[in-house]
Each structure stands twice: as C-alpha cells, then as structure tokens.
N, C-alpha and C positions, 0 to 999 in steps of 0.2 A: 347490338348494345346501344341502352339508353340510357344519357348521361348527362342529368339537370345542371346545368350553367359552369361547367366544368372550371371557366376562366377564373369565376367568382374563390372556388375551392383554391385554385393554387393561388389565388391574392391575401387569402384570409386566413387559412383556417388552420387554427395553433398549433396541427401537427404538419404541417407544408415542413419541405425538408425531410421528414420519414423516410422516405422514398429509396436515398442515398444510401441509409443502412443498411448493412447486409442481414439476412434474417437469422441473425445467430441469437441464440437460446430462443425461441421462438418454435423449433419444430415439432416439440408435445403441443406445446397450443396448435401450431396447422394443424397437424392431425387429429387432434380430437375434434376443431372445428369440421374439419370436411368427415368426419366420423359420423359424429351428431346433425350434418346436414344432411348425408347418404341415410340414414338410417329414419327407422318409421317412427322412433321414440320423442324426437324432437320437431316443434314446427318453426325453432330460432334458435341462435347461436347469439350471445350477446356481447363482446369484447369491451370493456372497461379497462380506463389507466387516465394516467396523471397524461398531460399534455405535451408530447414528443418522447413517447415510449413505446410509441412502434406501433400503434393499430392501426391506421393507414396500410402501413407497409404487409403487416400481417391480414389487413382485407383484402387486399392486393395478393398476395399468393394465396388464400384462401378460393380468392375467384380465380386465377389461373388455372389453379389444381382442379375446377367445375367445371371450368369453362365449357367445353366438349360435351357435359350431360347435363347444362340448364340453361337458362334463359336471362343472363343479368342483366338487374336496369336496378339505374343508380340513382340514389334518392340524396340530395345532402343539407343536413338541417344546415339554418341559417341565423343566428342572432338578432339581425333587423326582422325577420318574420317569425320570431318567437313569438308574439303576440297576437300572429294575426291566423287567424283558423285556417288553415289550408291551406296558408301562403306559400308553401315552398313545392306542393301539389300542383302550382298555377298551368306549368306548361300542358301537365296532361290533362285539365279540363278548362281548356282554353274557347269550349266549345261550350256549355254550361251555362244556361241564360243566369244573370246575375242575380235574379231575385231565387234561386234556386242553389246560390254560392254559398250560403250558411246551412242546408241541409244534409245531414249527413248520409241519409241513403243516396239523395242525388247524386253528393260528390262519390260516395261508394260505387254507384251502378257506371258513370262516365269513367271514373278509374279503374274499372273493372275492364269496362268497353276496350278502353284501346290500351291496356295488357293482353288482356285477349289475343289481341291482334297479333302483337309478338310472339306469344305464346304460339298460334297457328301459324305465322311463320317458318318457327322452329321447330317445331313439334317436340321441344322438349319443356320440362317443367320451369314455372318462375321461380328465380331470385330474387327479390328485392332486397340490393346492399345499399345501406342508409348509412350513411357518413355523420359523424356529429349531430349522433339523435339528443347528445344534451340541447340542442337549440331547436329542437322541434316542438310544435305548439301539440298542448293535448289530444286537439282535435284529429290531425292529422296522423300520431300516436296510435289514436282510438281506431282510427279505419284500417291503419297498416295489420293489427292488430285481429280486428277481423276477418281479412283477409287470412290470415293464419290461421286461426284459429277454423276457419272453415275448409281451410285445405286446399287453397286454393294457389298457395304461393307459401314459399319459406320465406326467413326473415336474417339475413347476417348484419347485426345492429354493431356499432362502433360508437361508442362515448366516452367523453371524459367521467372522472370517478364523480368528480364534484364541477356542477350541483350534480352529475346523473342521470339515470335514465326517469323522460314521462313516465309515470304510474302507470297505463295502462301496458306498456313493455314491460317496464318490473315485474308487473301482476303473469305475465309468461312463466318466471323467474321461478316465483311462488308458488305457481299452479304444477310444478315440476314439468314442463314443459318445452322447457330452453333450458339450453345448456350454456352456463354464464362462464368468461374465462379471465380474471382478473390480470393483468399483464402487470406481472412483478418489474422492477428493475433491475437491472443486467447487473449480474455478479461481476463480481473482480476478474475472473478466468473469464467471463465472455468479455468483458471487454479487451485483456487480451487477446482472445479469437478475433475481435473486431482490429485489432490493433494489427497482429500479424493478416491481415487480408487487406489492410489497408498500407500497409508500411514494407511489411517481411516478416520473416521469424527473428533477425537480430533486434531486439529491442529488450533494453533492462528494463528487468522486471518491476523496478522502483516508477518508471512512467507509466506504465499499466495502472498500477494502484491509487499514482498522482492525479492521474485523470479521469480516474474511478471515484475517488473522494471527489473531485471539482466539481465532476458531471451528477452527482449520487447517483450515477445507472442509468442517466438519461442519455438515451441513443441520439436523441436531439442535439441535446446540449453538448455530448460528445464530438460528432461529428465538427461541430461550431469549433469548438477547443482544438480540433487537431488540426485542422485546415487555417485557423487564424496563427497556435503556435509554429504552424510550419511555416506561414507568410512572416514569423516577427524573428523566425530565427529563434523562438526559446527551444522548439524542437526540431532536432537537426542528425546528421548522420556524420559519425565519425569512424572509417577506419568496417564499416559495416555495421556501425553499431548504432542502434538510434539511441537518442537521450535527451534528457532536459538539460541547457545549460544553465538556466535559469529559473526563478517562479513565473509561474503562468500568470497570463495578463490578460484583461478584459478589453482589450481596446480594438479587437479586431471587426470585420465588417459581418461576420458569420454570428458571430451572438452578439452585437449592436442590432442587426438586422432581426434576429429573434425576438430580443426583450421588445422592439418596436412594436412587432404584432400584436405585445401583450397587450403594450399601454393603450392600440386603438381600439382595443377591445372594451378600455375600460371608462367608465362618466371621468370628469374634469376633478371631480372630489377627489375619487381611487386613485387618482393619477399623481394628485398633489401627494396622498395619503403614504404611494409607494414611493416617490422620488425624498419627504421627510424621511421615511424610515429608512430606507438605503443610506441617508446620510446620515442620521445620528446611532444605525443600531447597532446595540442593543436599546430600545428606548421606552421609557416610560407609556403604556397601553393609554392611560389616563391624561398623559403629555398629549397625544396625537389628536384621542377624539375630543380635546378641548380645542384643537386647530381645524379639526377636519369636521368635527362630527361623529356620533355612534356609526349612522346605516354604513358609510362607504368603507370603515374600519371591517364591521362585520360581515360585510360581501366581500372584502378581499380573502377575510378570514375562514368562509365556506367555501370558495372558490381555492382555497389550497395558495392563493399566492403569498399569505404570509400566516406567518407561524407566532403561536404566543407563547409563553411560560407558563408556569401553575400561579396561580395565588400566594403569596400575600401581595407579593409586589409586581404584579404580571407585565413581561416585555414584548416589543414584538419585534420582530425580525422577519426579512426577505425569507422566502421558505427555502430558495437556492441561494445559496450564494453568490454564485459566479451570475446569478442575475443582480444580485447588489452592488456589484462591481462594476458589473455593465452597465448600469441602470446611472452609476453617478460617474461614470465617462461618458454618459448622453446631456446630461447638466450644465449647461453654462456657468460659469463662477460668477457673474452676476447675479443670477437667478437665484445659483446655491449659497450667495450670500444673503440674498432675501429671504428665501427660505429660514437660514441660519438665525437671521436677527427676529424673525416672528417666531423662533422656534426659545430661542433664550429671555424673550421676553418673561414664556409662562415656567422658568427653570429656577429654582431655589436651591438647587446646588450644583456642584460638581460632580461627574459621576464616578461611582466606586470603583467599578471593575476595571483590570489591565484593558481590553477589550471598549471597554464603552472610553476608556482616558485614548487609547489609540486613536479610535475613531473620530474624538470632536477634536484631536490632535490636528490630526489629518485634514477634518472638514476645516477646520481655521485655515490650514495652509495651502487647500485647494481654491480655495476663495476669496484667499488674502489678508486673511483677517490678524489681528494682533494676538500671540500668546505669550506669557508669561513664561521668563527663561527656568523658571524651576520645573514647570511645567515641563519645558520645551526637551527637558534633560531625563526627566524622567519616561517621556515615551519615549527617545531615543533609548534608553536602554533598555526598555520595553521591546522594540520593535528590534534591535539586535538579539535579542536571545530568543523572537523568535523567525531570525532569520530574514526580517524585510529590512534587506540593508540598505534600500531607497528612502523607507523613510527614513529611519533611524541616521543616514549621513547628512538628509536634508535637514531632522528637526535639531540635528549635532550644529549644521553650520548656523543658526539663527541663533546661536546660543551668545548673550555679550558680554554676559559679565564674567570679569577678569576669573572670579574667583573658583567657576564655574566651567569654563574655560578649557580647565585640564581637564576634567569628567569627561568634558564633549567628546576633545578631539580626543581620548582613549577608547572610546565609544566606536566614533570613526575609526580608529585601527584595529578594534575586532570584529568589524563589519568587514576590513579587509582580510583578515585572520580566517575570517568563516568560507574564504573564496582562493586561499592558501596563497595568498601574494602576499606571500611574509616580509619581503622588504620593505613593502610600502608601511605595514605596519610598524616596523619596524625603526624607520624613519620619523614616525610621527609621534612614538613612545622616548624615544633615544633623547627629542629634544625637551622631554619633559622631567625626564629620569631624575631623582635625587634632586630635585627642584621642590618648590613651595615655601609659603611662609604659612604653613598651619601642616600639623600632623596628619590631617585629612585629604588634603590637597599633596603631601608628602607620598602618603601610598597608595594615590589614587595612578591604576592600572601599571602595578610593581609585578602582580601575578601576571599580567597579560604580557609583561616588557620579558619575563623569564620564561614562558611558556614562546615567545615569538623565537629568542637565542636560542632554543632547544631546537625548534623546525628548522633554524638554521644553517644547523650542524655542531656548533658551539659544545665542548664538554661540560659536566657540571661544574669542573674544575674552575674554565675559565669564566663557564657562566655567574660563580659565587663570587671569582676574584672582582670582577668588574660591580659584582653588587655591592663589593664595602663604601663602593661612593655612598650607598643607600644609607647606612651605619653611620661614616663622617656626618651627612646631610644631617642625621637625627640628633648626633650630639651637638654642630652650630643650631639645630631649632632649641635645643634643650639650653644652651647658652644665653642666647637671645631671650628667653623665657622659664627664667629660673625657676617662679612658683609653680610653672608647671612640667620641670626636667622631671619628674619620675616617671610623669604617666607617659612623657615622647621618649622617653628612653625605650619603657615598656612596650611601649606600640610601638616600636620602630623596630626592636628584635624580635619581639614575636613574629612580625611580617617576614624577616630575614630567613629565621628559623622556618618559616613554612614556605618560603621561599627554597630554601637546602632539600627540605623534603621532597620538595613537587620536581625539583630538575632531576636527582638523583632516582626519584621513581619513575620518570618519564624516562630515564636510559636503562633502568633498571639492577642499576650498581650503586654497592652503598659507599660510602665514602672513600674505604680506602681501600677500593677496588676491587678487594677479594670476595665478599658478598657468601665465604664457606668460613671464614675462620671462626670458629667457636666462640672467640671475644665477643663477636657480631651479630653471631645469628637469630641473639635473641633482641637485637632491634638495641636503640638509644638508653640509657640507662633514664633519664629524664624522664618525666611523662608531657604529652604533646603539650602544648600550651593551647590549639582549640581545635574542634572537631576537623579544619581542611587539615591541619598538620596530620591528625591522627589518622584520615582517611591517606593521606599520601605513605605514611609510613604500613600502613598495613597494605597500600599496592605495592610496595615495595618486599612486604614481607611474602604476598600472593607469589611476585615475581620468584623469588627466592626462594620458597618451595617450589616451584613450577619445576625450578634447574636442577633439584634434587628430587624430581620424579614423582613429588607427594598433590596428584592433581587433584586429589579429593579435598586435601588442606587447602593446597592453592584458590579455589575455587569458593571457601568458605573462609579466607580471611579476606578475596576481592566483594565476595557480598557483604561481609560487614564492614568494608567499607566503604560501598554505597549507603549503607544503613544510618552509617556516620558520618560521613558528607553531609548527607540530607538534603534542603533543596534551599535556591534561593541566592547562590554565590553571584552576584554580577560581576565580579572583577574576572572570574573562571565559570564562564557558563558554558563548556564543553565538560566539564567533571564529570557529569552521568557517562556521558558516551567514554571517557579515558577508562572509568574504572570497568564499565560493562567490557569493553575490550579485552583488560586483563583480565577477567572471571571467564570470557568468551574463548583465549587463547587455558585455560588452563582447563575447561570441558572439552572443547578439541581434544589436547593432549593425550586427555583420561580418555576420549573414545564415548563421552555420555551424549549421544546426539542429540538425546530427549530435550536436556536442559540447555547443549545452545542453541536449537530452535527459541523456548523458550525467551531464552536471554533477548536474541538477536529480532525477537520480534518485538520486545518492547521497544528498542528503537525505530522499525518497522512502522510502530504502533504512532508514529508520532504525524505530525504537520505536513505536508508536500515538502516545504523548504527544508526541513529539519532532514529530510530523507535526499535531496538533492543533496546536500554536504556530508551526511553519512554514509546514503545511502550504498556509495561506490564502497566502504567495509562492508557493510552488513552481506554483501553480493560477493565480495570476497571471503566473507567466512564461511558461506555454504558453500560457497569452490573447494575452498583448502577439505572441507568436509568431506565432499564430494572423489577431492584426490584421495585423502588418508582410506576410502571406502573401495577402493579403486575402481570409480567410476570415473576414468581416465577424461573418455568424448564429451560426458558432460561438466567434469571439472573446466575441460579446454573452455568448453561453449561461457560458460558462467563466468570464471576468472577472466576473459579477451572481453566481455562486456564490463565487468567491475575495473578491470584498467582504464576504458572509456571513461568511465564516471570521473577517477580519478584521478583522470588528468586536466577537472575542473575543478574540484575540492577536495584535499585530503589530511582534513583537519588533524588526523589521528598517523599523518606518514607513514602509511602503509603500502605506499607504492613498489617501492621495492619488494618487500615482500610478494606480492601480489604478481609481481612481472616474476620471480623465481618461479613460484607453484603454476606461475599459465606454461613456462621455460619447462618443466617438469612433464607438465599435464600432456604438452605438445610433441613432445620426445617420445612419449608413453605410447601414445596412438603412430607415430613414424609420420606427423606432420614437421617435414624440417623446415621450411619455407616459416611455416606460422611460430617456430622452436628458436628461429634466428633473430628473426622482429623481436620476440619475445626478451632475448637475452640481452639483445643489441639497449630495447629498452631498460632491462636489469641495467647494467654496466654504465648507463646514463643517470642513473636516478640517483640521489643524496640517499644513503645507506637509513634505512629503520631506526628511530632514535633509540629503543629497547634494545638491548644487549641480547636477552633472548631470542628475539624475531630477528636480530642480525646476523644472528649462527645458524637461527633455522633454514632462513633466504640462501647460503651460503652451502647449506647442504642440501638443498633442493635442485640449485644450479649445477649441483658434483656429481648429481643424481641423472640429472637430464642430459648432461653431458657423456655421460655412463653408457646410458638409455639411447642415444644417438648413434652410438659404432666403440669404437676401441681409444678405453680413457684407463690406462694401466694403471694411473694412482688414485681412481679413485675412491677406493677400498681404505688406502693408508690414510685419504685426505678427510675423509666421513670418519673415521676412527680417532682423529687427532680432534677434529672437530666437536664429537664427543665428549672429548678431554683438554678442554681450554686451559685449565691451570698443571697440564700434567701428572693429574693424579686422578685418583677414583672418587674426587667431591662433589662430579656433578652427575650422577646416576639419571636425570632426566634427561639432559640433554646427549648423554651417552646412548637412552634408550633411543631416541630419535634418530640415533645416529646410524645404530646395528637394526635398525629397522628396516631403513634403506639398504645396507647391505645386504639382508636377510631379501629382501625386495630385488636384488640383485643378481641373487642366486649364490651368494658368500652364507655357504651351511657353515663356517668357522665362527662366523658372529654368533651361532647358537648356544656356544659353549658361556661367552661374556655375558647372554643374555640371563642365564640361566642363573648365574653370581649374583646378577642385580634384582631378579626378579623378588626375591622378599620386601624389597622395600621401594615397590614401585606400588604406584595407585592408579586404579579406572580399569572398567572391562577392556579397553584397547592393550593395555601392558599386558592384563593376565592372558587373553587371547593370543597375541605375538607370541609369549611365552610359552603356552602350549601346544604353539607350533616349531619354537625353537625346543622343548622338552622331546617331540614325536623324531625331529632330526637327529636330538643324541642316540635315541634307539635305535632309530631306523625301523620301525616293527609298522607295517602297512595297516593293522588296526589301529594304533596310537598315531598313526596321521590321519585317520579316517575321524577317530573323535575329534584329534587338534582342527578339521575342516568343520566338526560341527563347531567346536567352541566360537571357530570367525565367524561361520555363518550367525550364530547367536549374538556376537558384536557386530554384525553388516560389515565387516571385513570383507568383501568380496573376493579381492583380489588374494587375499592370504590364503581364505577358502581355496579358491582354486589353486594356489602352490600345493597346500596340503591334502586335498582329494587328486591332485595328477600323483604325488609320492606314494600313496595308495596304489594306484592303482600301479604302478609302474611296480612297488613291490608282488600285488599280489599276482602280475604277469610275472614275473622272474620265477614264484610260485607254483606256476602252473594253477592258479585258480582262477578262471576264466568267468565264473558269474561274478564274483567278487569286484573280480579288475572292470566288469563291464556296470555293475553297478557304481562304484566309485568315480570311471569317465561321464558316467549318466549325471553323476553328485557335481561333478570340474563341470561342466556344462551347464548344469542350473547356475552355477553361482555367475559362471561369464553371461549365459543370458540377463541375471540381474543387476550386475556392474552392467552393460549394455542398455537396459529398460528408462524406463522413464516413470516416475515417481506416480505412481497411481496407477499405472496399467494393470497390477494384479486386481484391484478393485472396478476395476471399469468391464474386466474381463468377468468378474463373478457378477456385475450386476446386465447383465446386455438380458437378461430374460424378463427382469422388470421394468428395464428401460422399456421393453415393449405395450408398456400400460400407460392409458394418459395418466394426466394427472389426478380427475377424479375419479378414475377408476385406482389409481394410488392410494388415493384420501379413503375411498371405499373400505378397498383389502385390509389398508393400516387400522380400522375401527375394527374389522371382521376380526382379524387377530386380536385384537385387545377383547373380545368374547362379545360387541356389542352384537343384539340384534338386528332385521331387517328393520325395524320401527324405530330402534334407538337410533338409528345408523341416519336415518332419515329424517331426524327430528331434530339430528347434531347437526346435518349439514345444511337441513331445510329444503328438505327436494322430499318428491314423494317416493314411498314404499315401491314402488314397480320403476323407477329409475334406478332405484339401491340395488334389486332384483335381478336388473337387463345390464347393470354396471358388473356383478357379481358374475355373470351366466359369462359374459365377452371373458373378465379374467379369468376365472379356471379354462378356456379354452384356450387363450393366449398364455399361458402359464401351464401349458400339459394336466391341469390337477383335476380331481375328482370333485373336490368339496371344498368346505373352508376348513375342516382338519390340515388338509395338504399345504397348505398357503404358506408361502414363506412370510419370514417377517419382514417389513419394511417401514420405513419412517414415511410418515406422509411430506406430499410437495411442498 
C-alpha cells in the first residue's frame, strides 16, 4: 500500500483521534460503501461529515473489508497545498520535468504509470483512498475524476461537509456514478453503546445523555470528554456503576488538544474572532465584525466553526459549546482581559439575556475585572438555578454590600442543597433566619430554610414552631417602621402561610395529622395568598387523593399545581421537580405508564447539571415502574444505578424509597447478597419526607423479606400499613398493600380488593381487581380474561399468575388443549417480563435492516407512490441508480415488486 506523508496526517488532520472510536452506528454506512465499491454502478464512494464525526475510522474500515480484493493507494489532502496544482501528487510525479508539472495530460500519464506498477504487482484493481478531500486542489481532483471515469481506478473519498468536496468530485455524484454517504452525529443510543464498550454495561443512563448532549454526537469530542472526565474524577465508578459526580469540565488534555489542532488551521484574525466569541458568547455579530473584520467571521461561519442566530439581531456562538468551554481555558487571564477591554469599548449596553449576563460576569471574574454587586448577585442566582454551583459560590462570595450579602449567602446555601449537603446549607441559613432591617432581607432564604429543615428530618410541627421567630421579627420590624407596619405584617404573614403550606405538602400531611377527616378534606377555607401557597395546597391535595386511591384525580391536582406555580421562583428553585415527583407518584400508582414517561422526560430534557441533581430520582421512578410491571431483573439494574446517583445528590429525599424498591427487586430475583446490601442502605437512610412514600417503602421492605424466605407476619404487617388510621379511610394505601399480598400468594386479599374496586382509579387497579375477581370465582375462563386484562395494563407478573391459575383450572378439568394455551400465554408474559424494551420492535425490523441507507430512502419513496423518475429527482440521482437500488431491495426483502414493499421510514 502506498501512503503519502502519513506522519503529517497524524499531526494535523482534523479527524485525528477518530481511530480510537469503535465503529458504532456506522455498520450500515460500511456495508453501503463496500457494496458500492464492489458493484458495477458506481466509480466512487464519497464520505462526508463534520470534523471528528468518524470519516477516517469508516474509511479505514472500508479499506480493511476490501483490502484482499483491491490495491489500496492513499492520498491525503493538505491545507498548505490546497492552492498548489497537483501539490499532493508530488510523491507520484517526482520524475516529471518541471516544464510539464502544470500539464494535466503529463501529470495524468505519469501518475497512471506509477499506479499501474502497483496494480501489476498485486494483480488487483486499484482503489484510490482520498482523505481530507476538502483540502485537494481543483487540478488534483480533476485528475482523480479522470481516472475513475475512465475505469482505471475507483475512488474512496472522505471530506468535511464544509467547505465540502471540490467541484469535479461532486460532479460524480450529480451524474449518479458516485455513492454519497453523509455521516450523521451519533444518536443517544449509539453514545450509550460506545460507553458500554469503553466502560462496561453498568452505566447510569443520564451519563450517556449528558455526554451525548455535550459532544453533540461527535465521536472525537465524545472520546475526549470520556477520557478527561475519568482523569479528573467527574466520571467515576461506584459499586460497579459508572456515574457523573459533577458537571463536565473542559480543562482536560484531550479536549485542549482537539481545539489546538483546530486553531492551528485558522488565520490570526480567525483565531482572534474565535477567542472573542468563546469569551463573550452569545455576542453580537456586528460587534465581532467591527473588531476583527467581516471576512474572518464569514470564513468561520462557512466552515461551521461558529453559528449565527437569525436577524434582526444576529448573534454569534461557537458551533460546539464544548469547544467554547475548552477555548476559554486555553486563553491566559492577561490575554482575556485585553480582549475584554477591546470588546467593551464597542459595547453600548449590558447583556439582556440570562446567558449573556452569566458569560460576562464569569469572564470578568476569570480575568480579575471588577463587577457591580447587584450584577454579581443576579449572576449568582441565575447560576445556582442552572446548577452552576462553582460560579454561583464564586460570584456570591464577592458581594460586598451588607444589604445584599444575606441574599448572597442564601444563594450559597442553595448550592449546598443542590448536592444534598443539608447541614452546610442549614448552618448558613440559620445565621440569618428571622433577622434583617428590611422586609426584603427578613424574608430572604426563608423558604429554603424550611426546605432544608424538612430534608434534615424535622417534622412540620417542629419546623413551624421554630418559624414563629419569623412572625416575631416581623412584629419588631413593624414597630420600628410604623408608617409601613401594615405592609410589613402582611408580607411576613403571607410568607409564614406559604412556609406552612410547603412543609406540610412536603410531608404529605394535613396540619391536624389526620388527612382524611371530612372537616379538612376540602382543604383550608381561606383562599391562598399567592401562587406558591396555592401550588403547595394542590400538591397536598394530590397526595390526599393518592392515599384514597384516586390516582387520576391526584394527577390532575398535581398538574394543576404545576400550572399554578408557574416559573421564576428564585427562593424555591426546585418547586417544579417537587411537583413533578408528586404527579409521577400518582401516574405510577395508577399504572398510566405513558403519562409517567412523558412526565419524567420533562426533567430528563433539562441540561446536564439538572440531570446530575435530579437524574437519580428519574431513574428511580423508571425502576419502580419496571418493578410494578413485573420486570424485576430490569428493575434491579435500574434501581441499583439510581441509588448510586442518589448517594451524591438527593434533593427530593428518595434514597430510602429507592433502596426499599431495590431490595424488593433483588429479593424477587433471588439475589440475596444484593438484597442484604440494599436493606442495609434502607435501614441507614433517613426516611422519605412524604408520608405516602414512607409507607410504600415499608411495604416494599416487608414484601422483599417475605420473598427471601419465611416471614410469617408479612401479610398482617402489609395489611396494617394499608390502614394506618385503623379504618378504611385510606383505600389507595390499602390497595398497594393488598397488591403486595396478592403477589405473595395471599388469595384472601382478593375479597377486600373487590370491596375497594369501585373507589379506585387507574388501569393498574382495574387489572389487579380483575385478577381478584377471577380468584373469587376460580373459573379458568375468568383467570384467562384476567390475564388478558393484566397484559393490556402491562402488568406481566400478575398476567403470568392469572394464566398459571387458568392452566391449573383447565388441567383439573382435563382440558389439555386449553391448558397448553394458558401455559403458552404464561410463558409469553414471563418472557416479556425478562425481555429488554424495544427487543420486539428490533425483531420486526430485521428484514428492513438488510437495506442500505440509500435503499431505505428509495424504498420509502416508492411506497409513497413516486415513480422512478420522481425518486431520481427527489434524491438527485440518476434513474438507473434508482432502478438498481430497487432491484437489489426486492431481492433482499424477498418480494417481487413495488406492491409488496413493506412500509419503511427513510433514514
């Protein structure tokens, strides 16, 4: 094999480092490229994609597949030779006289002579492998096209999408004799596959999501992020589970190396523009062009290094956010200050967006510039809400104004709350609680103080007793300011009422402790003073309805609370997540799995730092759903991973609940050692703040103990937990307890379930009560129908129990045919319980998976009814290309023509 200047390739190519990325998600591209090279229709395969997307890796994989059948010859484009005719062909034409070096015919003759020597030596067809084709000069590209068009060699070409292929190579595609493969960014699933190959299978799902979002699906950036995060301890392994302990940073050597290579390829003006944009983004395009000129900005936009927002006020930012972070770390403080001063001279106003403010304040702090106290405080609040705790603490610590320092300390306390360091948050807030010489200062941090007290396990009554100091402070302040006494007392009493509503909502308890007394079922008679208080009252109402088995109404109340609360509550930043957790409890209790997925996706759609703080709770909810569905093995994996995340951050206090459910799942599958560890975690953890979640946790623990072996008191304890007040006023809790009893084989639970059925809501209750009804009649046909109901509700464990009972009934009746049918349905449910989500869909799409990407596109258009000519126009290929792809698709799918093609989405 001939390889021109391979050392230069390793040093400067933008895709350097791609070879370390497994060929994940590129197998279809690999197959398409190999088939196109081997076939008689195409003379070239063009691989296009962004820098670092995996072009070189795919190119090498294609060569490896074809190496035994071709004579591979490598040619590399070079930015330094991009304007030199035939410059990269120098090693092939060294014997060519200088006077003929610009003659296309002479160069072609000399090049072909050299290549023919290689072909004769190997006796195999020539394959010219062209990497970095975007850096080829037009003359060289024309020569290569001539070779391919004459049939002397085939081309395998890799090029960056921007600036793209030279015109002669692109013309091959327009003429339909080249296969073009546009390499797309990795999907989240493909990112997860790379992580599994790199780290192992036990990876917290939000790790893949955060890394995918940060890398934007770019394999080169992904590899750099993984290596740097492992090296600095952000990505670590705990109890076999890989998770992110903190937000990703961009200080690592791998990422810096990638960015440095990009900078080496840019002009000085372009580098200055990149530095300015990275430091100030988002920043006005007009401002940057006034500083460095129009041409450098246009070049960076063309090469997709920066992006621009639409008019009327276009702003610039780096194309990859991780590039911007890394670039900022490469700029010295002195240089950063110099650039800041050059930009500030042209700015006529402060940033108006929250992101712009954070970037400007952060930039000022990095280079030691002075920042106004109010701007510092505003930035600290915004940073804490976005979980940028380091920036929040740094900005808050620099506030000098005594009147603003209380608010700054409150922000610092909130950053400790973000990481579940409640004791540190309490110590900061206690020093300022019920103090202050103005009502604004007096009320600062009071809601966070109450939330911290609840997280530390204090009861609502104790918290409100201590909160009485706030009322006393309000009265003192009113006496000191008699002209404003009315406003002061009203504001303090309103805040006290909101705190009261919040701490009881967190605990899921009414102030009198009953929660089911008719006198308080409708809630407090006086209307809420503000949206926050109203939202907390609705959250409490949601939990009361849940305890009563009204899952649908409970979800509606929690959803209304979310709407009522709105956004922008600086003092209680996690209100939305608290309300989503209550809504999720309702839909999980009711068995509305789709609604649960939608709710949980709302949190999962947040930025990486939010996923680190709240991701453990999201995964815990998914694990509980799996356990309720009967998928114990999957639930065990999901819950154990969620526990490791909750050890780091647990703002909703879900650790005990998750440990109890993990214990139940481990007991279900007979994993005794794991069960013992989870039970120890549960015993050592503070109990959940919410009364409902505390009781559900206790039920899961009792169920797990019964599953592990002899536990004669399990049924009695479960039933007692379902009736904590000793009466029938908590049918929702009682349903949960009886469902656990039924799963343990307590058929006596069926009669009580039927008594509760009328007042219960949700598909889960309906299906389990259908099974209870079948137990009461003990007719095989009823068990069979109950099994179908449980299947429809995706309760695979209960469905298997019902089908097993049906099979036993048919066996006793001597009906062997129906017995076998019921056993077959039981096995299907057990298989489904053990399967991985999406497996069935994958099996159905195996046949379509035989098609290449281009074949899938063409088949999809053919199914829509487009003619061969219309498809050719749509995809900008020749008609014969369409015909060839269709004939190959018919053969792969084993169909005779268009009318038998299956439906397929274009890739």
